[in-house]
C-alpha positions as CSV (number, residue, x, y, z in Angstrom):
1,M,-27.1,-11.9,39.1
2,K,-28.1,-14.9,37.0
3,Q,-31.7,-13.6,36.8
4,T,-30.4,-10.2,35.7
5,L,-28.2,-11.7,33.0
6,S,-31.1,-13.8,31.6
7,Y,-33.4,-10.8,31.6
8,L,-30.9,-8.7,29.7
9,S,-30.1,-11.4,27.2
10,R,-33.8,-11.9,26.5
11,H,-34.3,-8.1,25.9
12,K,-31.0,-7.3,24.2
13,R,-32.6,-6.5,20.8
14,F,-34.7,-3.8,22.5
15,G,-31.5,-2.4,24.0
16,I,-30.0,-2.2,20.5
17,I,-33.2,-0.6,19.2
18,L,-33.0,2.0,22.1
19,L,-29.4,2.8,21.2
20,G,-30.5,3.2,17.6
21,I,-33.3,5.6,18.6
22,I,-30.8,7.7,20.6
23,A,-28.3,7.7,17.7
24,L,-31.0,8.8,15.2
25,N,-32.1,11.6,17.6
26,I,-28.5,12.8,17.9
27,A,-27.8,12.5,14.2
28,Y,-31.0,14.1,12.9
29,G,-32.2,16.3,15.7
30,F,-34.6,15.4,18.5
31,D,-38.2,14.6,17.3
32,P,-40.5,14.0,20.2
33,R,-43.1,12.2,18.3
34,F,-40.6,9.7,16.8
35,T,-39.1,9.1,20.2
36,I,-42.3,8.7,22.1
37,I,-43.8,6.3,19.5
38,N,-40.7,4.1,19.5
39,L,-40.4,4.1,23.3
40,L,-44.0,3.0,23.6
41,W,-43.4,0.3,21.0
42,I,-40.5,-1.0,23.1
43,A,-42.4,-0.9,26.3
44,I,-45.4,-2.8,24.8
45,S,-43.1,-5.4,23.3
46,I,-41.3,-6.0,26.6
47,I,-44.6,-6.3,28.5
48,K,-45.8,-8.9,26.0
49,I,-42.6,-10.9,26.3
50,D,-42.7,-10.8,30.1
51,K,-46.3,-12.2,30.1
52,I,-45.4,-15.2,28.0
């Protein structure tokens, strides 16, 4: 449980960004390019943090 909490706290800004992406898709209509680009950016950023 402690490991999970530290992982989530380390990546909470990406969770906030993910919620923002979902909110923008709901508010302005689904744009697949926008969504895919942002999800790739989040994935790459998380992978970089995990390797540090």
